[in-house]
C-alpha positions, -999 to 999 in steps of 0.1 A, spaced: 0 0 0 29 24 9 44 16 -25 12 24 -42 9 57 -23 45 66 -34 36 58 -70 5 79 -68 22 108 -50 58 111 -61 78 142 -48 75 169 -74 107 173 -94 112 210 -84 110 200 -47 136 172 -53 159 198 -69 154 222 -40 161 195 -15 193 184 -33 204 221 -35 198 226 2 218 195 10 247 206 -12 248 240 5 247 224 40 276 201 30 296 232 18 289 251 50 299 220 71 332 217 51 339 254 55 333 252 93 355 221 96 384 238 76 382 272 93 410 282 116 385 301 137 366 282 164 330 279 154 307 266 182 270 262 191 258 267 226 226 261 246 208 294 251 211 290 288 232 307 315 258 280 314 266 282 277 268 244 273 286 233 241 263 216 216 287 214 187 321 228 177 345 225 147 379 208 149 397 242 155 388 239 192 418 216 196 442 242 182 426 271 201 417 255 235 435 222 235 403 201 238 391 176 213 356 179 199 344 150 219 358 164 252 342 198 250 307 189 237 284 189 268 309 210 288 297 242 304 313 271 285 306 296 313 329 277 336 359 284 314 356 322 315 381 341 336 361 351 367 366 388 359 353 384 323 325 359 328 297 385 328 310 409 302 280 405 280 256 409 309 273 440 321 279 454 286 315 459 295 339 481 275 352 450 257 317 443 243 306 458 209 271 453 194 263 456 157 234 444 136 222 417 161 257 404 169 279 409 199 317 409 198 334 403 231 371 401 240 378 381 271 401 356 289 392 319 286 408 289 302 429 266 280 429 228 287 464 232 301 451 256 328 464 289 315 442 317 301 442 329 266 425 359 251 396 352 227 376 375 205 341 361 199 313 372 177 280 357 188 244 357 176 214 343 193 191 321 171 154 324 180 123 305 171 92 319 154 80 331 188 112 350 195 124 326 222 162 318 221 170 284 207 208 284 207 238 307 204 263 306 175 298 318 182 329 324 160 360 328 182 397 335 175 428 336 196 439 372 200 464 367 228 494 381 209 474 412 200 462 418 235 497 413 250 511 438 225 483 463 234 490 459 271 527 465 265 518 497 246 495 508 274 522 502 301 547 521 280 523 550 276 519 552 314 557 552 318 561 580 292 533 601 308 548 597 343 584 605 332 601 635 346 618 640 313 600 660 286 588 637 259 573 650 226 564 636 193 569 658 163 555 655 128 584 654 104 567 676 77 546 701 96 569 702 127 538 702 149 542 686 183 515 659 181 521 646 216 536 661 248 537 644 282 528 661 314 564 672 321 566 689 287 535 709 292 546 719 327 581 729 316 567 750 287 544 769 311 510 754 302 487 726 314 476 694 296 440 701 306 442 733 285 462 720 255 481 745 233 492 736 198 530 739 196 553 738 166 589 729 170 602 763 159 582 780 187 601 764 215 636 776 203 652 809 195 651 815 158 688 813 152 691 781 173 662 764 155 677 772 120 711 759 130 714 735 159 679 720 158 680 715 120 713 698 123 700 675 151 670 666 129 692 659 99 716 638 119 687 618 135 671 612 100 704 599 87 716 579 117 684 572 136 693 592 167 710 623 179 724 632 213 734 666 225 723 697 243 702 725 228 686 751 250 648 757 249 632 791 247 612 795 279 580 816 282 583 851 295 583 853 333 588 815 335 621 812 353 631 777 342 661 763 322 655 733 300 672 717 270 667 691 244 690 660 250 679 635 224 661 632 190 650 599 176 638 595 140 611 568 134 608 554 100 580 536 81 597 502 79 568 485 60 568 508 30 594 534 20 616 538 50 610 575 51 609 593 85 574 595 98 580 614 130 606 624 156 606 617 193 622 646 212 634 641 247 643 671 269 649 679 305 643 707 330 678 714 343 669 744 365 680 727 397 
């Protein structure tokens, strides 16, 4: 009887073609996910973020095999300080077009923490209720470590008692001055003033000694010496430039991009 029903009601040809097309697309997406170097995972739409499925990249990223991590509670692997980033809408969380991107620390199988950047989307049913969460994650540990080093260096530069200034090599505008530089030049960082290099030297000194220092730094990378700064009127301080460093664009044409200028208040 079943055979007779099939004979009487065969699947329309266009539906068979659509079904085959959908299956081929599904196979392509599965192959893409399996070959991706990013970790692609599915999680239960619950507070514990249980792993439902994950591609083989999980072993390279987290050290777990696919079989080991399916069924594990993803929430338990977050660093305690980062576990509720999404809930708190922390600074590390960005939202765009229904997707959240979060940067956080996550525990590797070996016990140490790595930095992951994850873009996630919640899949909902026809009633709007969450069904599961799809995540694409990548290891950004090297990037985060580099950014942390830059932030630490910036704090050191800002706190230095030496004057530290960055100078555009073409316009000669001082694009950055630390607190010590502002203070020595008689102004405050809270009320920034645009300075150009020629403003902080006597004219004849700028056209001779300073130009020579810049040329030497551009040719050899660095210049050491002693060039007196022009202090503001009624500002009884004595300061000088001790060092000029030329920074080149090493990825393109090796031309000087900017100078770092280091000086010191030598009044005492």
